[in-house]
C-alpha positions as CSV (number, residue, x, y, z in Angstrom):
1,M,-58.6,15.1,77.6
2,A,-57.9,14.4,74.0
3,G,-60.1,15.8,71.2
4,R,-62.5,13.6,69.3
5,Y,-61.1,11.2,66.7
6,R,-62.1,10.4,63.1
7,C,-60.8,7.7,60.8
8,S,-60.6,9.1,57.3
9,A,-60.1,5.6,55.9
10,C,-63.5,4.2,56.9
11,G,-65.4,7.2,58.5
12,N,-65.4,5.8,62.1
13,L,-66.2,8.5,64.7
14,T,-66.9,6.3,67.7
15,R,-64.5,3.3,68.3
16,F,-60.7,3.7,68.8
17,D,-58.0,1.9,70.7
18,V,-56.0,4.7,72.5
19,V,-52.6,4.1,74.1
20,T,-51.6,6.7,76.6
21,S,-48.8,7.3,79.1
22,R,-49.6,9.1,82.3
23,R,-47.5,10.3,85.2
24,T,-49.5,11.1,88.3
25,L,-49.2,12.2,91.9
26,A,-51.6,10.4,94.2
27,Y,-52.3,10.0,97.9
28,H,-52.6,6.3,98.7
29,H,-54.8,5.6,101.7
30,F,-54.7,2.1,103.0
31,T,-57.4,0.9,105.4
32,V,-56.5,-1.1,108.5
33,G,-57.7,-4.1,106.5
34,G,-55.3,-3.4,103.7
35,E,-57.7,-2.1,101.1
36,L,-56.3,0.8,99.0
37,R,-58.2,3.9,98.2
38,I,-56.6,6.5,95.9
39,E,-57.4,10.1,96.8
40,D,-56.3,13.5,95.5
41,E,-54.9,12.2,92.2
42,T,-53.2,14.8,90.0
43,V,-52.1,14.1,86.4
44,L,-48.6,15.6,86.0
45,D,-48.1,14.5,82.4
46,Q,-50.2,12.6,79.9
47,R,-49.4,11.8,76.3
48,V,-51.3,9.9,73.6
49,E,-48.8,7.4,72.1
50,A,-51.0,5.7,69.5
51,V,-54.6,5.6,68.2
52,T,-56.0,2.8,66.1
53,C,-59.4,2.6,64.5
54,R,-61.4,-0.3,65.9
55,W,-63.4,-0.7,62.6
56,C,-60.7,-1.0,60.0
57,G,-57.6,-1.5,62.1
58,T,-55.6,1.4,60.7
59,G,-53.8,4.1,62.7
60,A,-52.4,6.0,59.8
61,S,-55.7,7.6,58.9
62,V,-56.9,8.6,62.3
63,E,-57.0,12.4,63.0
64,V,-58.2,14.6,65.8
65,I,-61.2,16.7,64.9
66,D,-62.6,19.8,66.5
67,E,-66.1,20.5,67.6
68,A,-67.0,21.7,64.2
69,G,-65.9,18.4,62.7
70,E,-62.8,19.8,61.0
71,G,-59.6,17.7,61.1
72,S,-56.8,19.4,63.0
73,A,-53.9,17.0,63.2
74,A,-52.9,13.4,62.6
75,V,-52.3,11.4,65.8
76,P,-49.6,8.8,66.3
77,A,-50.5,5.5,64.7
78,A,-50.0,2.2,66.5
79,T,-47.0,0.3,65.3
80,P,-47.8,-3.3,64.3
81,E,-46.0,-6.0,66.0
82,L,-43.4,-7.7,63.8
83,P,-43.2,-11.5,63.8
84,G,-40.3,-12.7,66.1
85,A,-40.0,-9.3,67.8
86,T,-39.7,-9.4,71.6
């Protein structure tokens, strides 16, 4: 689990868009009727790729804070889409 985030541009502490990549090992249990139930899921690798503030839209000013409220590190900012990029 990631730490708590703070946007130093607008002061937001509660609303962020977070993009993560996860690699998991999971036991897939299908019922006779074909319904899937995932059991015993283990996260093998998880990385935060980007964090963007929902209030002001910036990712460059978002930082991870510790329980005492002190900033510890910047997080990757979301890369804006360029017009015409596919």
